[in-house]
C-alpha positions in Angstrom: -11.7 -15.7 -17.0 -9.2 -17.7 -15.0 -10.8 -20.7 -13.3 -7.9 -22.6 -11.7 -8.7 -22.3 -8.0 -10.2 -18.9 -8.5 -13.3 -17.9 -6.6 -16.8 -16.8 -7.3 -18.2 -14.2 -4.9 -21.7 -15.3 -5.5 -21.4 -17.2 -2.2 -19.9 -14.3 -0.3 -21.6 -11.9 2.1 -20.9 -8.2 2.0 -18.8 -8.4 5.1 -15.0 -8.2 4.7 -13.0 -8.8 7.8 -10.2 -6.6 7.5 -6.6 -9.7 11.1 16.7 -22.2 26.5 19.8 -20.7 25.2 23.3 -19.9 26.4 22.3 -16.2 26.1 19.6 -16.5 28.7 16.4 -14.6 28.6 17.4 -11.0 29.3 17.7 -8.3 26.7 21.1 -7.3 28.0 22.4 -10.8 27.4 20.7 -11.1 24.1 22.3 -7.9 22.9 25.6 -9.8 22.8 24.3 -12.1 20.1 25.6 -11.8 16.6 23.3 -10.1 14.1 21.4 -12.3 11.7 20.5 -11.4 8.1 16.9 -10.3 8.1 14.4 -8.3 6.0 14.0 -4.6 6.4 10.6 -2.9 6.8 8.9 -5.5 4.7 5.6 -4.5 3.0 4.1 -3.6 6.3 3.6 -0.2 7.9 3.3 2.7 5.6 5.2 5.9 6.4 3.3 8.7 8.2 3.2 11.1 5.3 5.2 10.1 2.3 5.6 12.9 -0.2 7.4 11.2 -3.1 7.8 7.7 -4.5 9.7 5.9 -7.2 7.4 4.1 -9.7 8.1 0.4 -10.0 8.9 -0.3 -13.6 10.4 -3.8 -13.0 9.6 -6.6 -15.4 7.8 -8.6 -12.7 5.5 -5.6 -11.9 4.8 -4.9 -15.6 4.0 -8.5 -16.1 1.5 -8.4 -13.3 -0.2 -5.3 -14.7 -0.5 -6.8 -18.2 -1.9 -10.0 -16.6 -4.6 -8.0 -14.7 -5.4 -5.8 -17.7 -6.0 -8.9 -19.8 -8.5 -10.0 -17.0 -10.3 -6.6 -17.3 -9.1 -5.1 -14.0 -10.2 -1.5 -13.6 -8.3 1.7 -12.5 -4.8 0.4 -12.8 -3.7 3.6 -14.4 -5.0 5.6 -11.4 -3.1 3.6 -8.7 0.6 3.2 -9.1 2.9 0.5 -7.6 6.0 2.3 -6.3 8.7 2.5 -3.6 8.6 5.2 -1.0 11.6 7.4 -1.6 12.3 7.8 2.1 11.6 4.3 3.6 12.3 2.1 0.5 9.0 0.2 1.2 6.9 -0.9 -1.7 3.3 0.2 -1.7 0.4 1.7 -3.7 0.2 5.4 -4.5 -2.5 7.6 -5.9 -1.8 8.7 -9.5 -4.6 11.3 -9.3 -6.8 13.0 -6.7 -9.6 10.8 -5.2 -12.7 11.9 -3.4 -14.0 10.1 -0.4 -16.1 7.0 -1.5 -14.4 6.7 -4.8 -13.4 3.2 -6.0 -9.8 3.6 -7.0 -9.1 0.2 -8.6 -11.1 -2.9 -9.1 -9.7 -6.5 -9.4 -12.1 -9.2 -10.8 -13.0 -11.9 -8.3 -11.7 -14.4 -10.8 -8.2 -13.1 -10.2 -8.3 -13.8 -6.5 -6.6 -16.9 -5.1 -8.6 -18.8 -2.5 -6.5 -20.4 0.2 -9.2 -22.9 1.0 -12.0 -24.7 -0.8 -15.1 -22.4 -0.7 -17.4 -25.4 -0.7 -15.8 -26.6 2.6 -16.7 -23.4 4.4 -13.2 -22.8 5.8 -13.1 -26.2 7.5 -10.0 -27.2 5.5 -8.1 -24.2 7.0 -8.5 -24.4 10.8 -5.1 -22.7 11.2 -2.9 -20.3 9.2 -0.5 -23.2 8.7 -3.3 -25.0 6.8 -3.7 -22.0 4.6 0.0 -22.1 3.9 -0.1 -25.8 3.1 -3.0 -25.1 0.7 -1.0 -22.3 -1.0 1.8 -24.8 -1.6 -0.4 -27.5 -3.0 -2.9 -25.4 -4.9 -0.5 -22.9 -6.5 3.2 -23.2 -5.8 3.6 -27.0 -6.4 0.9 -27.4 -9.0 2.7 -26.9 -12.3 -0.3 -25.8 -14.3 -1.5 -23.4 -11.6 2.0 -22.1 -11.0 2.3 -21.2 -14.7 -1.2 -19.6 -14.8 -0.5 -17.5 -11.7 3.1 -16.8 -12.4 2.6 -13.0 -13.1 1.3 -12.7 -9.6 3.4 -15.3 -7.7 6.5 -13.6 -9.1 5.6 -10.4 -7.3 5.3 -12.0 -3.8 8.0 -11.2 -1.3 10.9 -13.6 -1.1 12.5 -14.7 2.2 15.7 -12.7 2.9 14.7 -9.7 0.7 13.8 -6.2 1.9 10.1 -7.0 1.3 10.2 -9.9 3.8 9.3 -8.8 7.4 9.6 -12.0 9.5 7.0 -12.6 12.2 7.9 -13.8 15.7 7.3 -17.5 14.7 10.6 -17.2 12.8 12.4 -16.3 16.1 14.3 -18.8 18.3 12.7 -19.6 21.6 15.2 -17.5 23.6 14.3 -14.6 21.3 10.6 -15.0 21.9 11.2 -14.9 25.7 12.6 -11.4 25.3 9.3 -10.2 24.1 8.1 -10.7 27.7 4.5 -10.0 26.8 2.7 -13.4 27.6 0.1 -13.1 24.9 2.7 -12.5 22.2 4.9 -15.3 23.4 2.0 -17.8 23.6 0.6 -17.0 20.2 4.0 -17.1 18.5 4.8 -20.5 20.1 1.4 -21.8 19.1 2.0 -20.8 15.5 5.4 -22.5 15.5 3.8 -25.7 16.9 1.0 -25.7 14.3 3.6 -25.4 11.5 5.7 -28.2 12.9 2.8 -30.5 13.5 1.2 -30.0 10.1 4.5 -30.2 8.3 5.2 -33.6 10.0 1.7 -34.8 9.3 1.8 -33.9 5.6 5.5 -34.5 5.0 6.1 -30.9 4.0 9.4 -29.1 4.0 9.3 -27.0 7.2 11.0 -24.0 5.8 8.6 -23.9 2.8 5.6 -24.3 5.0 6.7 -21.7 7.5 7.2 -19.2 4.6 3.9 -20.1 3.0 2.2 -19.6 6.4 3.8 -16.2 6.6 2.3 -15.4 3.2 -1.1 -16.5 4.4 -0.9 -14.4 7.5 0.6 -11.3 6.0 -0.9 -11.1 2.5 -4.3 -12.7 2.6 -7.7 -11.0 3.2 -10.3 -12.7 5.2 -13.8 -13.0 3.7 -17.0 -14.0 5.5 -19.1 -16.5 3.6 -22.6 -17.9 4.3 -22.8 -21.5 5.3 -26.6 -21.6 4.9 -28.8 -19.8 2.4 -29.4 -16.3 3.5 -33.1 -15.4 3.5 -33.9 -12.2 1.6 -35.4 -9.3 3.6 -39.1 -9.4 3.5 -41.6 -6.6 4.1 -45.2 -7.2 4.8 -48.1 -6.0 6.9 -48.0 -7.2 10.5 -51.4 -8.7 10.3 -50.1 -11.1 7.6 -46.9 -11.9 9.4 -46.2 -15.3 10.9 -42.6 -15.2 11.9 -40.7 -18.5 12.2 -38.8 -19.1 15.3 -35.5 -18.7 13.5 -36.3 -15.2 12.4 -35.8 -11.9 14.2 -39.1 -9.9 14.6 -39.2 -6.2 14.7 -41.8 -4.6 17.0 -44.3 -2.4 15.1 -47.7 -1.0 15.6 -50.7 -2.6 13.8 -50.8 -1.9 10.1 -47.1 -0.8 9.8 -44.6 -2.7 7.7 -42.4 -5.1 9.4 -39.0 -6.4 8.4 -38.0 -10.0 9.0 -34.5 -11.1 8.5 -33.1 -14.6 8.9 -29.4 -14.5 9.8 -27.2 -16.8 8.0 -24.4 -18.7 9.7 -21.0 -17.6 8.4 -17.4 -18.9 8.3 -14.4 -17.3 6.9 -11.9 -18.1 4.2 -8.7 -16.3 3.2 -8.0 -15.0 -0.3 -5.0 -13.4 -2.0 -5.9 -10.4 -4.1 -3.2 -9.4 -6.6 -2.2 -5.7 -6.7 -4.5 -4.8 -3.8 -2.4 -6.9 -1.4 0.5 -4.4 -2.0 -1.3 -1.8 0.0 0.5 -0.9 3.3 -1.0 -0.5 6.7 -1.7 2.5 8.9 -3.1 1.9 12.4 -4.4 5.4 13.1 -5.0 7.1 9.7 -5.9 4.7 6.9 -7.3 6.4 3.9 -8.8 3.4 2.1 -10.5 0.1 2.6 -11.1 -3.2 0.8 -14.6 -3.5 -0.4 -16.6 -5.9 -2.6 -18.6 -4.7 -5.6 -21.6 -6.8 -6.7 -20.7 -9.7 -4.3 -23.9 -11.5 -5.3 -22.8 -11.8 -8.9 -20.3 -14.2 -10.5 -18.5 -11.2 -12.0 -17.9 -9.5 -8.7 -14.9 -7.3 -7.9 -12.5 -6.6 -5.1 -11.9 -2.8 -4.9 -10.0 -0.2 -3.0 -12.3 2.5 -1.8 -11.1 5.9 -0.6 -12.3 6.5 3.0 -11.2 10.2 2.9 -9.9 12.5 0.1 -6.5 11.4 -1.3 -4.2 13.7 -3.2 -2.1 12.5 -6.1 1.2 11.1 -5.0 -0.1 10.2 -1.6 0.3 6.6 -0.4 -2.9 4.5 -0.2 -3.0 2.8 3.1 -5.5 0.5 4.7 -6.0 -1.0 8.2 -5.0 -4.6 8.3 -6.9 -7.5 9.8 -10.1 -6.5 11.7 -9.1 -2.8 11.4 -8.7 -2.6 15.2 -5.6 -4.8 15.6 -3.2 -4.1 18.5 0.5 -4.1 17.9 0.6 -7.6 19.3 -1.6 -8.9 16.5 0.1 -6.8 13.8 3.6 -8.0 14.9 2.4 -11.7 15.0 0.7 -11.7 11.7 2.5 -9.1 9.6 6.0 -8.8 11.2 6.1 -5.0 11.8 5.4 -2.8 14.8 3.6 0.5 14.0 5.0 3.7 15.2 1.7 4.7 16.7 -1.4 2.6 17.5 -4.3 3.9 19.6 -5.6 0.4 20.0 -2.7 -0.6 22.3 -3.8 1.6 25.2 -7.3 0.0 25.0 -5.8 -3.5 24.9 -3.5 -2.9 27.9 -6.3 -1.3 29.8 -8.5 -4.4 29.2 -5.7 -6.6 30.5 -6.2 -10.3 31.0 -4.1 -13.2 32.3 -1.8 -13.0 29.2 -1.1 -9.3 29.4 1.2 -7.0 31.3 -1.1 -4.4 32.8 1.5 -1.9 34.1 5.1 -0.7 33.5 6.0 -2.5 36.8 5.4 -5.8 35.1 8.4 -5.5 32.8 12.0 -6.3 33.6 13.3 -3.1 32.1 12.0 0.5 31.9 11.0 2.3 28.8 14.2 4.4 28.9 16.4 1.3 29.2 14.8 -0.2 26.2 15.2 3.0 24.2 18.9 3.1 25.2 19.4 -0.5 24.2 17.7 0.1 20.9 20.4 2.7 20.0 23.0 0.0 20.6 21.2 -2.7 18.6 21.6 -1.3 15.1 23.4 -4.3 13.8 20.8 -6.8 15.0 17.4 -6.6 13.1 15.8 -9.2 15.4 16.7 -7.4 18.6 15.6 -4.2 17.0 12.1 -5.6 16.4 11.9 -7.0 20.0 12.9 -3.7 21.5 10.6 -1.7 19.2 7.7 -4.0 20.3 8.5 -3.5 24.0 8.8 0.2 23.5 5.6 0.5 21.5 3.6 -1.2 24.4 5.4 0.7 27.2 4.6 4.0 25.5 0.9 3.0 25.5 0.3 2.8 29.3 -1.9 5.5 30.6 
């Protein structure tokens, strides 16, 4: 089994936490800007109901499959890497019918790439930029590690290709202002500052660090780990129980069994999981989730589990991040804006100082943004900005 920076899940819990310009600051002025080359749909949002796909038979994909087979990955024949025939987006597709609860494919934990040192409990990655820096030092710039992980690294999106969906931290400041939504602007600027500060501190190439940070944000899964030993569940007669102050006592009648559980403190680390990280996102109708199999063992597995029946040929889609991410978080971390997202209405209703709580808070109407989108076909960045504004404006109740 591969050991270079790979991770043992014996320390993992069961929880998986599935995350001034001459043009001014008006959309109308910005529409006059020349279009920049940019990625298409990226690997992000899956189409609503793809019916067909084109199997990926490229040399890089075949090399990844051979690599994973050699590491005893399971179910690779049942899940196919392919490109949606309509959208052109790469994703995972069911090669056969799956019932709800079925584990469709399993990747050994030894094939996962940790973006922080598990022994440091996530303290070495306080920001996504630190995760990007670790990716560069642990895998991309380490000759031995890069050779070992080449079959996987070669499948990662490259900047400027159709699989690259730039996040707002790649935007210029005047472009960010066009988002108008304070939370999105603030978080994107913070990300840019974190990248700039860490790059200067560690003497890293800014472009490399920014792209590595994008990989960390958009490709990695977040795993909760215990920072203290987790006490096993105990059952005993109440008359024999002397609960310590750090435990949680269940109220029971005399003679009944009582359960005492000591909660462990947890921190999170990010990991890259080959093959599974090609699964696309669906905000409202995911049909699968990432799960851990035998996490208490050294030979644990990352698996895709069907959360509803999936027919052969159907795209396998998961919910990114926490599973309840608004379009603000999805755009900031993954670079795409979903066509629908029920979480947005809840987010806008909750409000806050960094939110726009009504349509009156925007400088343009929904209809004006929709009209401008029709005229912005040659500017991918402006398209994203307008799609973001439209997505939120459509969510007000």
